[in-house]
C-alpha positions in Angstrom: -94.9 -225.9 102.3 -97.2 -223.3 100.7 -99.5 -224.6 98.1 -100.1 -222.6 94.9 -103.4 -222.9 93.4 -103.8 -223.4 89.6 -105.7 -220.1 89.4 -102.9 -218.0 91.1 -100.2 -219.7 89.0 -102.0 -218.7 85.9 -101.9 -215.1 86.9 -98.2 -215.0 87.3 -96.4 -213.2 84.4 -92.8 -214.2 83.8 -90.3 -211.2 84.3 -88.6 -210.2 81.0 -84.8 -209.9 81.5 -83.4 -206.3 81.3 -81.1 -207.3 78.4 -84.1 -208.6 76.4 -85.9 -205.3 77.1 -83.0 -203.3 75.8 -82.6 -205.5 72.7 -86.3 -205.1 72.1 -86.2 -201.4 72.5 -83.3 -201.0 70.1 -84.9 -203.3 67.6 -88.2 -201.4 67.6 -86.5 -197.9 67.5 -83.4 -198.8 65.5 -84.1 -196.4 62.6 -84.8 -193.3 64.7 -81.8 -194.1 66.9 -79.5 -194.4 63.8 -80.9 -191.2 62.4 -80.2 -189.4 65.7 -76.7 -190.7 65.9 -76.0 -189.6 62.3 -77.4 -186.1 63.1 -75.2 -185.8 66.2 -72.1 -187.0 64.3 -72.8 -184.5 61.5 -73.3 -181.6 63.9 -70.1 -182.5 65.7 -68.1 -182.6 62.5 -69.6 -179.3 61.4 -68.7 -177.6 64.7 -65.2 -178.9 64.5 -64.8 -177.5 61.0 -66.3 -174.2 62.0 -64.1 -173.8 65.1 -61.0 -174.8 63.0 -61.8 -172.3 60.3 -62.4 -169.5 62.9 -59.1 -170.4 64.7 -57.2 -170.3 61.4 -58.9 -167.0 60.4 -58.1 -165.4 63.8 -54.5 -166.5 63.5 -54.3 -165.1 59.9 -55.8 -161.8 61.1 -53.2 -161.5 63.9 -50.4 -162.2 61.4 -51.8 -159.5 59.1 -52.0 -156.9 61.9 -48.4 -157.7 63.0 -47.3 -157.1 59.4 -49.2 -153.8 59.5 -47.4 -152.9 62.7 -44.1 -153.5 61.0 -45.2 -151.3 58.1 -46.3 -148.6 60.4 -42.9 -148.6 62.3 -41.0 -148.5 59.0 -43.2 -145.5 58.0 -42.3 -143.8 61.3 -38.6 -144.0 60.4 -39.2 -141.8 57.3 -38.4 -138.2 57.3 -41.4 -136.0 58.4 -41.8 -134.6 54.9 -41.8 -138.1 53.4 -44.5 -139.5 55.7 -47.4 -137.5 54.1 -46.7 -138.9 50.7 -46.2 -142.4 52.0 -49.3 -142.4 54.3 -51.6 -143.7 51.5 -49.8 -147.1 51.7 -50.7 -147.3 55.4 -54.3 -146.3 54.8 -54.7 -148.9 52.0 -53.2 -151.6 54.2 -55.6 -150.7 57.0 -58.6 -150.7 54.6 -57.6 -154.1 53.2 -57.2 -155.7 56.6 -60.5 -154.3 57.9 -62.3 -155.5 54.8 -60.7 -159.0 55.1 -61.2 -159.4 58.8 -64.1 -157.3 60.0 -65.3 -157.4 63.6 -62.0 -158.8 64.8 -59.4 -157.6 67.4 -56.9 -157.2 64.5 -59.3 -154.9 62.7 -59.6 -152.7 65.8 -55.8 -152.5 66.2 -55.5 -151.6 62.5 -57.9 -148.7 62.9 -55.9 -147.5 65.9 -52.6 -147.6 63.9 -54.3 -145.6 61.1 -55.4 -143.0 63.6 -51.9 -142.8 65.1 -50.4 -142.3 61.7 -52.8 -139.4 61.2 -51.7 -137.9 64.6 -48.1 -138.0 63.4 -49.2 -136.0 60.4 -51.1 -133.6 62.7 -54.3 -134.3 60.9 -56.1 -134.0 64.2 -59.8 -134.0 63.2 -59.4 -137.1 61.0 -57.3 -138.8 63.7 -60.0 -138.2 66.3 -62.7 -139.6 64.0 -60.6 -142.7 63.3 -60.0 -143.3 67.0 -63.7 -143.1 67.7 -64.3 -145.6 64.8 -61.8 -147.9 66.4 -63.5 -147.5 69.8 -66.9 -148.3 68.4 -65.4 -151.3 66.6 -63.8 -152.5 69.8 -66.9 -151.8 72.0 -66.8 -154.0 75.1 -63.0 -154.5 75.0 -60.2 -152.8 76.8 -59.3 -151.0 73.5 -62.6 -148.9 73.6 -61.6 -146.5 76.4 -58.0 -146.4 75.1 -59.1 -145.3 71.7 -61.5 -142.8 73.1 -58.8 -141.2 75.2 -56.6 -140.9 72.1 -59.6 -139.4 70.3 -60.1 -136.8 73.0 -56.4 -135.9 72.9 -56.4 -135.5 69.1 -59.5 -133.4 69.3 -57.9 -131.1 71.9 -54.7 -130.8 69.9 -56.9 -129.8 67.0 -58.4 -127.0 69.2 -61.8 -128.8 69.2 -62.2 -128.5 73.0 -65.9 -129.1 72.9 -65.4 -132.5 71.3 -62.5 -133.3 73.6 -64.7 -132.5 76.6 -67.5 -134.7 75.3 -65.2 -137.6 74.7 -63.7 -137.3 78.2 -67.1 -137.3 79.7 -68.1 -140.4 77.7 -65.0 -142.2 79.2 -65.7 -141.0 82.7 -69.3 -142.0 82.7 -69.3 -145.1 80.6 -66.2 -146.8 82.2 -66.4 -145.7 85.8 -64.7 -148.3 88.0 -63.7 -150.3 85.0 -60.9 -148.6 83.1 -57.6 -147.0 84.3 -58.3 -144.2 81.8 -61.2 -142.8 83.9 -59.0 -140.8 86.4 -57.2 -139.2 83.5 -60.6 -138.4 81.9 -61.9 -136.7 85.1 -58.7 -134.6 85.4 -58.9 -133.6 81.7 -62.5 -132.6 82.2 -61.5 -130.4 85.1 -58.5 -128.9 83.3 -60.6 -128.0 80.2 -63.3 -126.5 82.2 -60.8 -124.5 84.2 -59.2 -123.2 81.0 -62.6 -122.1 79.9 -63.2 -120.2 83.1 -65.8 -122.6 84.5 -63.8 -123.0 87.7 -66.7 -124.2 89.9 -67.5 -127.0 87.5 -63.8 -127.7 87.2 -63.4 -128.0 90.9 -66.4 -130.4 91.0 -64.6 -132.6 88.4 -61.4 -132.5 90.5 -63.3 -133.4 93.6 -65.0 -136.3 91.9 -61.6 -137.6 90.9 -60.2 -137.3 94.4 -63.2 -139.0 96.1 -63.6 -141.8 93.5 -60.0 -142.6 92.7 -57.9 -141.6 95.8 -54.9 -143.8 94.8 -54.5 -142.5 91.2 -51.5 -140.5 90.2 -54.0 -138.1 88.6 -55.6 -137.5 92.0 -52.5 -135.7 93.3 -52.7 -133.3 90.3 -56.4 -132.7 91.1 -55.7 -132.0 94.7 -53.1 -129.5 93.7 -55.5 -127.7 91.4 -58.2 -127.6 94.2 -55.6 -126.1 96.6 -54.5 -123.5 94.0 -58.0 -122.5 93.1 -58.8 -122.1 96.8 -55.7 -120.0 97.6 -56.5 -117.8 94.6 -60.0 -117.3 96.0 -61.7 -118.6 92.8 -63.5 -121.3 94.7 -64.6 -121.7 98.3 -62.4 -123.6 100.8 
């Protein structure tokens, strides 16, 4: 049996149980802990409220734009000569929705509906501007290239081919490999350049379409234009 000397026994320190350590820690730091828990609870409640408000607001915005869609479709049923006089109601509804729900998907859709109404009235310059506003408001979403395409079409219908060409180039360069509107943009670039007599540049645009988007339906049209220009001797084979 091992003997323990009085001196070694005096040096031994009893081990404090873990439960006592925890109780001691909580006792010493009770106030900071309670404050921290209160802060966490307050932040959690605040986040729940914020997310609930945002969800309710998003739902209200979607309801509003669906109502606007119905209003637009009713407006389309009017006789052509009646639409011009009734357009102000569409414009006012769009302005109200955008003011109430700015920077939302619903606001972008509202702007697009406004621009489409203007195209029905053949107010091409205004329509093109509104489509670009919608594209800028919906930057980073699938609606951006869609609105830009409509803006380019409106510009061309209004005989502003320079603006149409600029918008098609923006689509082709900014959304390469991302948007299904890009092949159409490249074909439109080629078509406009060809109409202006810039057949070499037009052929380059067609070739860019063929090489980058071989499976697009627009590619077949581009191939046909390259063949036609070659047969006509306007470009090299």
